[in-house]
N, C-alpha and C positions, 0 to 999 in steps of 0.2 A: 654673648651678645656682641663681642668685639668685631666679629666679621660683618655685622650689620651697620657699622659706622662707615657710611659711604658718602658719595657726593650729595645725596638727598639730605643726609644729616647736616652736612656743611651748609647747604642751602637753607635748611630750616633755621639754623642758628643765625645766619646772616640776615634772613628775613625778619626774624623776631627782634634781633638787635637793632635793626634800622627802622622798625615799625613805629609809627606815630601813636598808635593806640595801645591797648592792653592785649594780654593773651587770655582768650576764653577757652577753658578746657572742659570737655563734655564727654559723657559716656553713659552706658546703661548697665545695670546689674553690678557685678564685681568690678567691672571697668570704671564705673562711676566712683567707687571707693578709691581706686587708684588715681583717678582724675583729681579728686579732692585733695589727696596727699601731694600730688605734683603741684597743684595750685599753692599749697602752703609753702612748699620748698621754693618755688619761684618768687613768691612775695617776700620771703625772708632773705633772699639772696639778690634782691635788687631788680627783679623783673615783675612789674605789676600784673597780677593775674586774677581771674574770677572763675569760680566753678559754676557750671550750668548743667543741671541734670537733663539728659536727652529727653526723657519723658515729659518733664516740666517745660522744656523749651518749646515743644509743639503745642503747648497749652498756655502760652503767654510769655514765658521767660525769654523768648527770642528778643524781646525789647531791650535786653541788656547789651546786645551786640550792636556796636556803633561803628561807623566808618573808620577804617584804619586799624581795627582790631584784627588780630590773628586768631583763628579758631583751630584748636587741636581736638580732634575727635579720636577717642580711644575705643577700640573694639577688637575682640578676638576674631570673630567670624567676618565682620564687616558687612553682614547681610541681615542684621536684625531689622524688624519692621520699623522701629523707632528711628534707627539710623537711616534707613531708606527714605523715610519721610523728612528727616531733618536736613540731610545733606543738600538736596535741591534748593531748599529755602536759604541756606547759607550761601550757596552759589549765586542765587538771585540777588542777594544783598551785595555781592561783589567783594566779600571778604576772602582773604587767602585761607585755604583749608589745608591743614596738615593732618595726615592720618597716621596714628600709631596703631598698626593693624597686624593681626596674626595670619591673615590670608591675603596675599598680594594679588590674588585673582578675584577679589571680592568687588562688590558694588562700591564700597567706600574707597578702596584703593584706586578704582578706575576713575572716580570723580574727584579725588583729591589733587591739589596742586603739588603737594610734596608728600611722598610716602616714606614712612620709617618702618622698616620691617621688624616686627616683634614676634615672629613665628617661632614655635618650639616643636620639637619632635613628638613629644607627648606630655601629658600632665603628670605631675607627681602622684596624683590620685590613683589608687590601684585600679580603678575602673576607667581611668583615662577620661573622666567626665568633669569633676569639680575643677574650676579654674584655680590652679596652683602655680605651676611653672609658667603659664601664660601671663598671669597677673604680675608675677615677679619680673618677667621680661619687660612688660609694659612699664613697670616702676623703674627698672634699670634704665630704660631709654629716656624716661622723663628726668631722672636724676642726671643723666649724661648731658641732656640739654641744659639743665640748670647750671651745672658746673662749667660747661663751655661758655655760657652767657656770663657767668661770674668772671671768667678770665677776660672776656671781651670788655667788660665794664671795669676791669681792674678793681674788683670788689674786695676790699681789705677786711681785716679783723675789726678795725675801727668802724667800718660801715656795718658789719654784722652786728656789732654791739648796739648800734642805734636802733636796730629792729628787734633786739632781744634784751630789753632793759630789765625784765623781771626774772626772778629765780636765780639759782646758782650759776647757770650758764651766763646770764647777763652780767652778774657781779664779777665773774672771772674776766669779762671783757671790758668792763668800765671802772670797777672799783679800784681806787689807787691807795697807795700807802698813806698819802696825805689825809685821806678820808678816815683813817683808823687811828693812827698813832697819837693824834692830838688829844684824845680823851684820856691818855695815860699820864701819870706823873713823869717827871723828868729827872731820874737819878743821876747825880754827877758828883765825883770827888776829884781831888788833885793828887799828883804823884806823892806828896808828903803827907797825905791824910792818914791818920792813925787807924789801926785795926778796929778799935771801938767805934770810931765815927763811920767807918766803912759799913760795919754791921748795922748801925743805926740807920744809915742812909738806905741800905737795901731793905731793911724792915719797914721803914716808913713809906717808901715808894711802892712796895708790894709788887715788884716785877721780877724778883729773884735775881737781880743783877744791878750793877751800877757801872757807869762809864767813867773812865779816867781821862781827864783832859788837861790841857794847859791853854793859856790865852796868848794869842799873837799880838802884835803891835796895834792891830785894828780892832782888838777886842773880841775876835772870833775864837770860839772854842775848838781847838784842834784835838782830834781823837788820838790818844796814846795807847789805850787798851780797854779791856772790859774785865770786870770781876763778877763771876757768877757763883751760885751755890757750890758748884763743882770745884771751883778754884779754892774756896774756903776748905773743902774737905781734903783736897790735895795738899794744902798748906799745913793742915793738922798732921798729915802723914809725913811730910817732909821735914818740918821743924819741931824740935822739942820745946824751945822757948819761942813764944810768939808775940810777947808784949812789945818788942822793939820793931816789929814789922810795919812797913808802910805800904801804901797802895802800889807803888812801883815794884815791890817785892812779890806781890801776889797776882797782879793782873796778867791776863793773856794779851800779849801785844799783837798789833795788826789784826784786829777783829774783823769779821765780816760785817758789811753794812750795805744799805740799799738807799737809793735816792727817794725823796719824798714824792716825786711824780711818777714813780714806777708802779706798774700794776701790782695789786695785792697778790694775785695768783703767782706772779714771778717771785715775789718775796717768799711766798710759801715754798716754792721750789728750792730756793736757796736754803731755807730752814731744813727741808727734807734731805737735801744733798749733804748738808754738813751736820745733820743730827743735832740741831740746836732748836731751842724754843723761844729765844729772844733774838731780835735782830736790830742793830743800831740803825737809826735813820740819819743820814748825813747828806748834805748838798755841798759839793766842792770840798769835801773833806771836813766840813764844819758840822759839829754836832747839833742835831735838831731834837731828837727824842728816841724812844724805844718802841718797837712794835713787838707784841707778844703773839704767840701762835693762838692764844685764846681769843684775841681780837678777830682773827680770821675765822675761827670756829664759830663765833657768834653770828657771823654774816652768812654762814651756811655754804661757804665756798668749797669746803672739803666734803 
């Protein structure tokens, strides 16, 4: 379909982008199914759109078309009876008509203000009958329009999240570390904390770790290291006598951490990259709490 991105495509994008109204997408048969999907994609990426079935349009649904709306009509042949009846009505309304059509010599192509060529050499159907390649081409053209319009609108991931608040996709785009870690206990020890008290702190806070901190002159807790279950096992292997050990002897210094305002999905990537299940939450190097991978699992992000 790359060869069909031409001046007509540019004009279609510019026309839709500058339109005062919405985009009405219509079609008949399998093309109607494609039209419905394109409407969903446009709406979710910042371009207000409405689906109008071509058969219903000529029986009253034309009332949804308002001045300033752009109408996209999708058809493989461009010559079906419903399309031939619908197109003159749209033209009489004065709306701009964009055709995504598989036959550039058709009635639809001749009447449209802008023509987007979605023709294919043959269908994937072994009988060259069932709409397969042709509907895929229509969908590709619609997606190309949507993506180009996204770029025109500088549509960001944050914008996308506003329209997708539900499910795992939405959570990846809006759920932040601050929304998760606060429900956890806040394990903390100091450099001189004894091994017994370290184990008690880890056990009572039930996160499989504790953070080692010291306090600065302003009372902020600066992160020195972290002690996890693995550090305790390595300690047992390294030392024969352990009664004298303190937190500074066991901890892993310079641990990974994440800001409280960071997206939870990014925190998950840090955990995966470093093969860890706990992640310290810190702002400006000051200890806030601990995020566990189970917190993210509960939200269904994975």
